[in-house]
N, C-alpha and C positions, 0 to 999 in steps of 0.2 A: 767399410760400409758391410750394412745388413742386407744378404740376399733375400727380396718377397717373396719367389719362387721355392726358393728351398724349406722358408716356414712354410708354403703351401702344400709340400710334400710332404715336410714332419708332419700336419696338420691331418694327413692322410687323405687327402685329394691330391690328385696330379694335375700338370699345368694346363690352364684350359677352366677348371673347374667340376668336372666331371668325377663321378665317383670311380672307385675302385670296379667295383662291381662293371660299370659301363669300361672300364678298360680293359680289363680281364677279361671279358665275355663279351664281344662284341654283339653275339645273334643278341643276349638278352638286351642291351640298350635298343637294339634295333626294334626289338619287338614292343618294348616299353615307350620308344619313339612313336611308332606308330600308333599303339592304340590311346596314347595321348591323345596325338592329332583326330585320329576316329571322332573318339568322344566329342571334342570340340567342334567338329563339321558336324555330327549329329546334333550339338546345343545349338549351332547357329542355324541348320535346317530347322529343327522344330521351332524356334523363334520365327522365322521367316514366314511357316508355313500358318504359325500362329497369328502372327499379323498380317499377313494376306488376308484371310477371313475378317478376324476383328476390325481392319480399317480399310475391308471393300465398301463402294459403291454403296451397297445395300445393306440394312440395320440385322445382324446375327438374330436379333429379336423377329425380327419380321418376319417368318413363317409361322413361330409360336402364337406371334399378334393375329396372324389372316388364316390359323388354324384354329381356333379355339372355339369357331360358332358366331362369333361377333362381331360387329363392325369395328372396324380396326382406325381407330382414331389415333391422329397424333398426340393425343395425351394418353391415351392408352399403351401407347407402343413407349411413351417416354418412361413410365410405371414398369413395364414390364422388364425395357433395357434395365433402370436403375437396383430392381430386384436380383435380376441376373449378374449383377455388379459389371453389365456394359459399360456403365458412366466413366468408369476407371481409365487413368494411364494406362497404354499400351503393356507399359513396362509393368507394372505391378499389375496388372492383368494376366498376362502373363510366369508370373511369380507367383501367383494362385494357380494355375494353371499346372503348371509343375509341381509345387506342392502338392499338388491332387494326387498327379501321377505318384510321387512318392511315397506318402501315406494316407490320402484318401480327402475325402471334402463335401461338405453336402454341397449340393446343384441345387440349384432354384431354378426351376420353369415356371413362369407365369404363377400362378397361385398355387403351386403344388413344389413339396420340397423331398429330393432324394437323399438318404447314403450312401455315397458311390464310394467303395473299398478300394484300397488303392493296388493295382495301379490303377485310378481315375481319370479316366479320359473323357470322360462326360456321360453325359445321358441322351439316347437315340431321342430326337424330336417325335419319330413314327411309333415306335414303339415304346417310348418310355423306360427300354430297360438299357442296363449298362450297357455301354460303348465295347468294355471289355470281355464281357460273357461272351456278346452277339462275336468279336472278333477272334475269339478262341475255338468258334465251332465253323469261321468263314478260314481261317488262317492253314486249317490242316489239308483241305481239299488243293488250295492252291499250292501250298508246299510240295504236295503228293505228284500235281500236274508237272511241278519245274522239274523234280527231282528226276520223275521217270524222262521228258520230253529231251531232259539235257543228258541223259544218258543215251538215248537213241540218238541226238543229233553228235555227240560226242565219237560215241561209237561206228557208227553211218559213214558220218561225214571227216573223222580225222584218218577212216580205215581206208576209205578211198581217195583220201589225197594222197596215203604211202602207196597205194597202188598206181594210183596215176603217175608216180613223182620216179619209182620203179622202173615203167614203161615209159619216160619220157619220151615223146615223138613216136612213138609208135602210133597204130590202129585202137591201141587199148586205152593210151590214154588220151587221145581224141575223142574215144567214144563215152570216157568216165566226166571229163569236162564238157560236155556238149550234154549229156544228162544231166550234170548238174545244173546244166544254165536253164535247162527246159524246164526244170522245178522250180527254180527259183523264179521264173517267168510267170508264173501261176499268182496272181494274188491271194494271199495267205487266208481270207474269209473265205473267198471261192474254194478251196482247198479245203476247209471246214468243213462246208454248205455242201460237198461234193461227196465226199466222206460218207456224212453224216446219211444224204438221201441213198446214196448205192448201195453202203455196207452197213445198213443199219436199216431203214424203211427197206429197200427192193430185194435185198438178198440177206440178210438175216446171219452175215455174218459175225457181224459183232450185235448181235439181239439187245440189247440192255446197256444205253448209254448216260450217266451222271454220278454223282458223288452217292455212295452207301456208308453212312460212317462204320469204323472197325466196332463202335460201340454193341452194333446191333446182330452181332458175333459169327457174320460171316464175311471171312477177310478174302476166300475165292468171290466173292458176292462186289465187294470194293475196288479188287483186281482188274474183274474184268470190264466192271463200268468204264475206269479208268484207262482202259490199255488203249482203246482207238484215239482219245484226246491227247495222251501221251506218242502216240506211233504220226499222229498226225503235226504235232507241235514238231517234234522229232525231224521229221524228215523235211518238211518245208524250212527248218531253220539249217539243216546238214548240208547244204550246195555256199553257204558260205565260209564252214568248215575243211571242207571240200578243196575249195580254192586258195583259201589260205595255209592247209597246212600241204599244200602241193608244193605253193611257191617256198616255204619254208624248207621243206622237203631238197628241193631243188638246189636252195642256195648253199645249204648245210652238205650235202653230197658232192659239192662240187670243191671242199672245203681241203687241207691239207691233210687233217689227221684222218678223216675217211680214206685218202689212198696211200695212208700210212698203214690202217688198219687192215685195207686189202692187200699190201703188200706184203705183211705177213702173214698171210693166206687166212683169214677170219672169214668164219661162213657169212654168205651175203646176208642171207638173214639177221646173223648178230650184228653185220656191221650196218644194218639197214634201222633194226630196229634199238638195239642196245646202244650206238652209240649214235647213228644218224637222228632218229626220234629226240632222243635226249636232248638233243644241242638244241633240235628246232623248237622242241614243247613250250618254253617258255613265253615265246610270245603267242601262241596260243591257249595258252592260260590265259593272259591278260583279257584277250576278246569273251574268252569264257567267262572271266569275274564279272565281267560289264555284262554280260547276256544274261547269265544265271539269276543276278541284282534285278535288273528285269522284269525277268519272268516271275517270282517271287512278287514283285510290284504288282503283279496284277495281268493275269492272260484274259483280256479281257472278251476274246472276238471266241477263243477256246470254251473258257467258263459259257458264255450266254449262248451259241449254239448247242454244245454237247450236253449243258442243262445241270451244270455245276454250282453250286451255291459256293463261289468263293470270294475272295478278297474284290478281285476283277468287276465281279457283276453287282457286288454290296456297293463299292463304290458311283459306279454308272448309275443302282438304282435313286443313289443319295441324290442326282444330280437331278434329276426330277421333280416339278415343281409337287410341292413343298421341299425347298432342298432342306436335309438334314447334316447340317454343316459340321456336328461334331461326329458324325461317322466322315463324313468328307477329308474331316482335319485328320484326323489317325489314318484313313486309310493312304494320303498324300505322307506323312510324316513315316507312317511305316515299308513305306515304296524305299523314302530316302533312307532309312535304318537298313533294310536289306541290302541297299545299291552301296552304300556307306562296307559293314561288315562284309560283303564278297569280297567289293577293293583290299580288304585286311586280311582275309583269309588268301587271297592270292599272293599279297605283298609278303606274306609270314612263309606260305608255301615255296616260294621265291631263294631263301634262303636252304631250303634243302634242293630243288633243282638246279640254283647256280650258286655256289658259296660263297664266290667275291660280293653278292648282292649285302653280304651280312655287315660289310665294313662300312658300305653305302652312307 
């Protein structure tokens, strides 16, 4: 009898239907699988966001009808819905929306027509400008705050956790843990308000807060304007990383390979940072990926209190009547994309930190 498995191998594919690239390079196959699953999650998230607003209890055309200065009668609302394509089935409307993201489209709002170039996320009901253009302006300060805040809470939080683990059971350990608990007990919005009141208004330590675009030609002003928001965000988030990294380091420092490293006569700092931290860092990277994606999705309190025009404030303003549904849609969608991409990057970093994941 003819062996079908032999035929499969001779045709250039291993048993199980995977291509040679996947078999010879497990990391390549791991990356491709994660990329494909991430794209699928983003597509499902985009459809869910679109459907929520499209099939919501109130018509997406209601703000346009009520904001025109004329009486919003049922007949007029129906005409606006038809002109905007809201009378079509949700799948057809979603297909039109995604086509606009890929190649652009004509957008009709009431009696006005707009040529929306790719990627087209719609036209803002409030400003009548392309949502994509406004997104480009708002996304930069949010990214800067998220990156700056994450650098602070990673450095401070993980540093405190390592220091506490190295002094386990001592007064220093208790002082570090108690200090982190004290900071985490203060509500974040209150911490922002106190920092703004006492460090900006009363003492002028940080005389100017807010976002000053890099295009203004003064990078130092951009840095100083975002320094306090980044510090407050980082300090407020650092207790979580302090406690978590301390727990991971305590568990790791009790493992056999740590005792072996100490028995070989390696320096305490080498054992702590080179061997202990690398083994404990993988779970920390996991929660960092989730937190960083959430920060990118919009730091509402930080942006609102420190007068930063970012995605969080943009989405918050879009909720106020009349609701700006194209803006709300894109802020929720961008938030989902940020979280998915952050998790994808974390999964890829796993392959570097722990080679065993490549074969997963």
